[in-house]
C-alpha positions in Angstrom: 16.3 1.6 -30.0 12.9 1.2 -28.3 10.7 -1.3 -30.1 7.7 0.2 -31.7 4.2 -1.1 -32.3 4.6 0.2 -35.9 7.3 -2.4 -36.7 4.8 -5.3 -36.3 7.2 -7.0 -33.8 6.2 -7.8 -30.2 7.6 -5.2 -27.8 10.4 -5.9 -25.4 9.1 -7.6 -22.3 11.0 -5.2 -20.1 9.2 -2.2 -21.6 5.8 -3.9 -21.2 6.6 -4.7 -17.6 7.8 -1.2 -16.8 4.8 0.5 -18.4 2.1 -1.8 -16.8 3.9 -1.7 -13.4 3.8 2.1 -13.4 0.1 1.9 -14.1 -0.4 -0.6 -11.3 1.7 1.6 -8.9 -0.3 4.7 -9.6 -3.6 3.0 -9.0 -2.5 1.1 -5.9 -0.9 4.2 -4.4 -4.0 6.3 -4.8 -6.1 3.8 -2.9 -4.3 4.4 0.4 -2.2 7.5 -0.1 -5.0 9.7 1.2 -5.3 7.9 4.6 -2.6 9.9 6.4 -3.6 13.2 4.8 -7.3 13.1 6.0 -6.7 15.4 9.0 -5.2 18.0 6.7 -8.0 17.7 4.2 -10.5 18.1 7.1 -9.0 21.4 8.2 -8.5 22.8 4.8 -12.0 22.0 3.3 -14.0 21.9 6.6 -14.9 18.3 6.0 -17.0 16.2 8.4 -16.1 12.6 9.4 -18.6 11.3 6.9 -17.0 13.4 4.2 -13.6 12.0 5.0 -15.0 8.4 4.9 -16.4 9.0 1.4 -13.2 10.6 0.3 -11.5 7.2 0.9 -14.4 5.0 -0.2 -15.6 6.7 -3.3 -12.5 5.4 -5.1 -13.1 1.8 -4.1 -16.8 2.0 -5.0 -16.1 3.2 -8.6 -13.3 0.8 -8.9 -15.0 -2.4 -7.7 -18.4 -1.7 -9.4 -16.9 -1.2 -12.9 -14.0 -3.6 -13.0 -15.7 -6.5 -14.8 -17.7 -4.3 -17.2 -14.5 -2.3 -17.9 -12.5 -5.5 -18.6 -15.2 -6.6 -21.0 -15.0 -3.1 -22.7 -11.2 -3.5 -22.9 -11.6 -6.9 -24.7 -13.8 -5.2 -27.3 -12.0 -1.9 -28.0 -8.6 -3.3 -27.5 -6.5 -3.6 -24.3 -3.9 -1.0 -25.3 -6.7 1.5 -26.1 -8.4 0.7 -22.7 -5.0 1.1 -21.0 -4.3 4.5 -22.6 -7.9 5.8 -22.1 -7.7 4.7 -18.4 -4.5 6.6 -17.9 -5.8 9.8 -19.5 -9.0 9.7 -17.5 -7.1 9.0 -14.3 -4.8 12.0 -14.9 -7.9 14.2 -15.5 -9.6 12.9 -12.3 -6.4 13.4 -10.3 -6.3 17.1 -11.4 -9.9 17.4 -10.4 -9.1 16.1 -6.9 -6.2 18.5 -6.6 -8.4 21.5 -7.7 -11.4 20.5 -5.7 -12.8 23.5 -3.7 -15.2 21.4 -1.6 -15.4 17.9 -0.3 -18.3 17.2 -2.6 -16.2 17.9 -5.7 -13.3 15.9 -4.2 -15.5 12.9 -3.6 -16.9 13.0 -7.1 -13.4 13.2 -8.6 -12.3 10.3 -6.4 -15.2 8.2 -7.9 -14.0 9.1 -11.4 -10.5 8.0 -10.4 -11.9 4.7 -9.4 -13.7 4.3 -12.7 -10.5 5.1 -14.6 -8.6 2.6 -12.5 -11.2 0.0 -13.4 -10.5 0.6 -17.1 -6.8 0.7 -16.6 -5.9 -2.1 -14.2 -7.3 -5.3 -16.0 -6.0 -4.0 -19.4 -2.5 -3.5 -17.9 -2.5 -7.0 -16.3 -3.8 -8.6 -19.5 -1.2 -6.8 -21.7 1.6 -8.0 -19.4 0.4 -11.6 -19.3 0.0 -11.8 -23.1 3.5 -10.4 -23.6 5.2 -12.9 -21.1 6.1 -16.4 -22.1 4.6 -19.0 -19.8 7.9 -20.1 -18.4 8.7 -16.6 -17.3 5.4 -15.5 -15.9 6.3 -16.3 -12.3 9.4 -14.0 -12.3 7.6 -11.2 -14.2 4.5 -11.3 -11.9 6.9 -11.2 -9.0 8.2 -7.9 -10.1 4.7 -6.6 -10.9 3.5 -7.7 -7.5 6.5 -6.1 -5.8 5.7 -2.7 -7.4 2.0 -2.8 -6.6 2.6 -4.2 -3.1 5.1 -1.5 -2.4 2.4 1.1 -3.2 -0.1 -0.6 -0.9 2.1 -0.3 2.2 3.9 2.8 1.0 0.7 4.8 0.6 0.6 6.0 4.2 4.3 7.0 4.1 3.9 9.0 0.9 0.6 10.6 2.0 2.1 11.6 5.4 5.3 13.0 3.8 3.5 15.0 1.2 0.7 16.3 3.5 3.3 17.3 6.2 6.0 18.7 3.8 4.0 20.2 1.0 0.2 20.2 0.7 -2.5 17.5 0.4 -3.2 18.5 -3.2 0.2 17.2 -4.3 -0.9 13.7 -3.4 -3.0 14.0 -6.6 -0.9 16.4 -8.7 2.0 14.0 -8.7 0.0 11.6 -10.9 -0.3 14.1 -13.8 3.4 14.4 -14.9 4.0 10.6 -14.4 1.1 9.8 -16.7 2.2 12.5 -19.1 5.5 10.6 -19.5 3.9 7.1 -19.7 1.3 7.8 -22.3 3.5 8.6 -25.3 5.8 5.7 -24.4 2.9 3.3 -24.2 1.5 4.5 -27.5 4.9 3.8 -29.2 5.8 0.6 -27.5 2.7 -1.5 -26.7 0.9 -3.6 -29.3 -2.9 -3.9 -29.4 -4.7 -7.1 -28.3 -8.4 -7.8 -28.3 -10.5 -10.6 -26.8 -13.0 -12.8 -28.6 -15.3 -10.7 -30.8 -18.8 -11.7 -29.5 -22.0 -9.7 -29.0 -22.0 -7.7 -25.7 -23.7 -9.3 -22.7 -25.7 -6.2 -21.6 -27.6 -7.9 -18.8 -24.4 -9.5 -17.5 -22.7 -6.1 -17.5 -25.6 -4.5 -15.6 -25.8 -7.4 -13.1 -22.0 -7.4 -12.5 -21.9 -3.6 -11.9 -25.0 -3.7 -9.6 -23.8 -6.6 -7.5 -20.3 -5.2 -6.9 -21.6 -1.7 -6.2 -24.2 -3.0 -3.7 -21.8 -5.4 -1.9 -19.0 -2.8 -1.6 -21.5 -0.2 -0.4 -22.7 -2.5 2.3 -19.2 -3.3 3.5 -18.2 0.4 3.4 -21.3 1.5 5.3 -21.3 -1.3 7.9 -19.0 0.6 10.3 -21.0 3.8 10.5 -24.6 2.4 9.9 -24.1 -0.9 11.6 -24.4 -4.4 10.3 -28.0 -4.7 11.5 -29.2 -1.5 9.8 -31.8 -1.6 7.1 -29.3 0.1 4.7 -26.6 -2.5 5.1 -28.8 -5.5 5.2 -30.8 -4.3 2.2 -27.8 -3.6 0.1 -26.2 -6.9 1.1 -29.3 -8.8 0.1 -29.6 -6.8 -3.2 -25.9 -7.4 -4.0 -26.3 -11.1 -3.2 -29.4 -11.4 -5.4 -27.7 -9.5 -8.3 -24.6 -11.7 -7.9 -26.6 -14.9 -8.1 -28.5 -13.6 -11.1 -25.2 -12.8 -12.7 -24.0 -16.4 -12.1 -27.2 -17.8 -13.6 -26.8 -15.4 -16.6 -23.2 -16.5 -17.2 -24.2 -20.2 -17.1 -27.0 -19.7 -19.7 -25.9 -16.8 -21.9 -24.8 -17.6 -25.4 -21.9 -15.2 -25.1 -21.2 -14.8 -21.4 -18.9 -12.1 -20.0 -17.2 -14.6 -17.6 -17.4 -18.1 -19.0 -18.2 -20.6 -16.3 -15.5 -22.9 -17.4 -13.1 -20.5 -15.9 -14.9 -20.6 -12.6 -14.8 -24.4 -12.6 -11.0 -24.5 -12.8 -9.4 -25.2 -9.3 -6.4 -23.0 -10.2 -8.7 -20.0 -11.0 -10.7 -20.5 -7.8 -7.5 -21.0 -5.7 -5.9 -17.8 -6.9 -9.0 -15.7 -6.5 -10.1 -17.0 -3.1 -6.7 -16.9 -1.5 -6.3 -13.3 -3.0 -9.6 -12.3 -1.5 -8.4 -13.3 2.0 -4.8 -12.0 1.6 -6.1 -8.6 0.6 -8.7 -8.6 3.4 -6.0 -9.2 5.9 -3.5 -6.8 4.3 -5.8 -3.8 3.7 -7.5 -4.2 7.1 -4.1 -4.3 8.9 -2.7 -1.3 7.0 -5.9 0.7 7.8 -5.7 0.1 11.5 -1.9 0.0 11.9 -1.5 3.5 10.5 -4.0 4.8 13.1 -2.6 2.6 16.0 0.9 4.1 15.4 -0.5 7.6 15.7 -3.3 7.2 18.3 -1.9 4.6 20.7 1.9 5.1 20.2 1.9 8.8 19.5 3.8 9.0 16.3 3.2 11.8 13.6 1.7 11.0 10.2 5.2 10.9 8.7 6.6 8.9 11.6 3.8 6.4 11.2 4.5 6.1 7.5 8.2 5.5 8.1 7.4 2.7 10.5 5.8 0.8 7.6 9.3 0.5 6.0 10.1 -3.0 7.3 6.9 -4.2 5.6 7.6 -2.1 2.4 11.2 -3.2 2.0 10.3 -6.8 2.4 7.7 -6.7 -0.3 10.0 -4.9 -2.7 12.9 -7.3 -2.2 11.2 -10.7 -1.8 8.4 -10.7 -4.4 10.7 -10.8 -7.5 12.7 -13.6 -5.9 9.5 -15.5 -5.0 8.3 -15.0 -8.6 11.4 -16.6 -10.1 11.2 -19.4 -7.5 7.6 -20.1 -8.5 8.6 -21.1 -12.0 10.5 -24.0 -10.4 8.4 -25.2 -7.5 4.9 -24.1 -8.6 2.5 -21.6 -7.0 0.8 -23.8 -4.4 3.8 -23.9 -2.1 4.3 -20.1 -2.2 0.6 -19.3 -1.7 0.3 -21.6 1.3 3.6 -20.8 2.9 3.2 -17.1 2.2 -0.2 -16.8 3.8 0.9 -18.9 6.8 3.8 -16.5 7.3 1.5 -13.5 6.8 -1.0 -14.9 9.3 1.8 -15.7 11.9 3.1 -12.1 11.6 -0.4 -10.6 12.1 -1.0 -12.8 15.2 2.4 -11.8 16.6 1.6 -8.1 16.2 -1.8 -8.7 17.9 -0.1 -10.4 20.9 2.5 -7.5 21.2 -0.3 -4.9 21.2 -2.3 -6.9 23.8 0.8 -6.8 26.0 1.3 -3.1 25.4 4.7 -3.5 23.9 6.3 -0.8 21.7 6.8 -0.6 18.0 10.3 -2.2 18.2 8.8 -5.5 19.5 6.8 -5.9 16.2 9.5 -5.1 13.7 10.3 -8.8 13.2 6.6 -9.5 12.9 6.3 -6.9 10.2 9.2 -8.4 8.3 7.7 -11.9 8.6 4.3 -10.8 7.5 5.7 -8.8 4.6 7.8 -11.8 3.5 4.7 -14.0 3.4 2.7 -11.4 1.5 5.5 -11.1 -1.0 5.6 -14.9 -1.6 1.9 -15.3 -2.1 0.9 -12.2 -4.2 2.8 -13.1 -7.5 1.8 -16.7 -7.2 -1.8 -15.8 -7.0 -1.7 -13.5 -10.0 0.2 -16.1 -12.1 -2.3 -18.9 -11.0 -5.3 -16.9 -12.1 -3.9 -15.5 -15.3 -2.3 -18.8 -16.5 -5.7 -20.5 -16.0 -7.2 -18.3 -18.7 -6.6 -18.7 -22.5 -5.3 -15.5 -24.2 -8.8 -14.5 -25.4 -10.1 -14.5 -21.8 -7.2 -12.8 -20.1 -8.9 -9.5 -19.9 -11.9 -11.1 -18.1 -9.6 -13.0 -15.8 -7.7 -9.9 -14.9 -10.9 -8.0 -14.3 -12.2 -10.8 -12.1 -9.0 -11.0 -10.1 -8.8 -7.3 -9.5 -12.5 -7.2 -8.5 -11.9 -10.0 -6.0 -9.0 -8.0 -4.5 -11.2 -4.9 -4.2 -13.9 -6.9 -2.4 -11.2 -8.3 -0.1 -10.0 -4.9 0.9 -13.5 -3.7 1.7 -14.3 -6.9 3.5 -11.2 -6.8 5.6 -11.7 -3.3 6.8 -15.4 -3.8 7.5 -14.9 -7.1 9.5 -11.9 -5.7 11.4 -13.8 -2.5 12.2 -16.7 -4.5 13.6 -14.3 -6.4 15.9 -12.4 -3.2 16.8 -15.6 -1.5 17.8 -16.9 -4.5 19.9 -13.6 -4.9 21.8 -12.1 -1.4 22.0 -12.7 2.0 20.5 -11.3 5.5 20.1 -12.1 6.9 23.6 -8.5 6.5 24.7 -5.1 5.1 23.6 -5.7 2.1 25.8 -9.1 1.4 24.3 -7.7 1.8 20.8 -4.9 -0.7 21.7 -7.4 -3.3 22.8 -9.5 -2.9 19.7 -6.4 -3.0 17.4 -5.1 -6.2 19.1 -8.4 -8.0 18.4 -8.7 -6.6 14.9 -5.2 -7.6 13.8 -5.7 -11.1 15.3 -8.7 -11.5 13.0 -6.4 -10.4 10.1 -4.1 -13.2 11.0 -7.0 -15.7 11.0 -8.1 -14.5 7.6 -4.6 -15.1 6.2 -4.6 -18.6 7.6 -7.9 -19.5 6.0 -6.5 -18.2 2.7 -3.6 -20.6 3.1 -6.1 -23.5 3.1 -7.6 -22.3 -0.2 -4.1 -22.1 -1.7 -4.0 -25.9 -1.5 -6.1 -25.9 -4.7 -3.4 -24.1 -6.7 -1.2 -26.0 -9.1 1.9 -27.7 -7.7 5.3 -28.2 -9.2 5.4 -28.7 -12.9 6.2 -32.2 -14.0 8.4 -30.9 -16.8 9.9 -27.5 -17.2 9.4 -25.6 -20.4 12.8 -25.5 -22.1 14.2 -22.1 -23.1 13.3 -21.1 -26.6 16.5 -20.2 -28.4 14.5 -17.9 -30.7 13.4 -15.8 -27.7 16.1 -13.3 -27.3 14.4 -11.5 -24.3 12.5 -9.1 -26.5 9.4 -11.1 -26.7 9.8 -12.3 -30.2 8.6 -15.9 -29.3 5.8 -14.8 -27.1 2.9 -15.4 -29.5 4.0 -18.9 -30.3 4.3 -19.8 -26.7 1.0 -18.4 -25.8 -0.6 -20.2 -28.7 0.9 -23.4 -27.4 -0.3 -22.7 -23.9 
């Protein structure tokens, strides 16, 4: 029988993992699933290139700008309540995207999707971390990372298949029945958790939202407006000032949103900084590889998506194994080795593109890069979340997810600048030159991330013994978390 919150007993860990992983899958998939359907949307709604750009970026803006405030809200109203509210709002916004008669409505609905994801994602990650005994967090985070990582590189495949086989609206409709099944299960299974009951830091909330919105706006607009434009420079400066003011506020406030003692922990910094660069490398490569396969190599949207499968399968198979291994050897080795492999794979792909070799020459590089990403992602999540006490897990999850969103925007913006300076879209040959340079930068970003991984914790000196009272259903979770 399914454990129920009404019994007062902690839910089975497998149920918490399944429910939170589905939420992570839905959010991660919708970030990139639209990429290979943009041409179909353009024809159907008469969209301009600027409209298509905002169709992709509106989600990221809403997501990044509201993540830290939404995590604070979840700590106050309860993480289960925030999780359920985020799911329902995400379903409503998805229906709005599918029913959109114009690109303006579609862009607005995508922004609401991002806001819902901001409420949902940190709550889901905090619920999962709280339900997992410390000795099992590596394995559990490995499964969670595999599911969300699968969505990141599987988005172009799903988008291409749905747009080519059905209609672009089904990219969004598919979320509605999935969430309709998850919500009643989550209501019955999950238990409520709240953070420390302190007065709200209203100035901190405003500064966090303002800084993230301005920084992501600048990164998103850098490609079309130019890095030297008044718009991009102005929003970068405004975002930097707001971020600095937020840091000062957190250091001086009586009840800060993000306690500075978290930021001073090497493990917390290592997990976040390495995740920033991993995501920058990953998202930038996915963005340009999907186009390279179509523009330079001549594959269809579905064909391009299928050629992501070596990357996808690697993430799905290796991340759970790496998570379990992390519990024995510590996260530092996996973060550093994983990002080194990811960087090597990206550099290999760049060399192949420069030499005008076909897709087959890069299959091994995709597998190598995917294996590295699979090793590093769960270790980064565990490092960040384990550094936070239970009362601050919502804030830690919100910070980690915000950093990853910034990383995605940063990677695409930097690689787009390199792509435009070296190559372009004038011809397949020009696109290949730009892609080769851009993916080489992606490899360099991953290698820098490996250096930050050196700050992560190493192997534990003493393993936590198995608790005989823990029968796998989470009954000993609260005692372990309290001890941690």
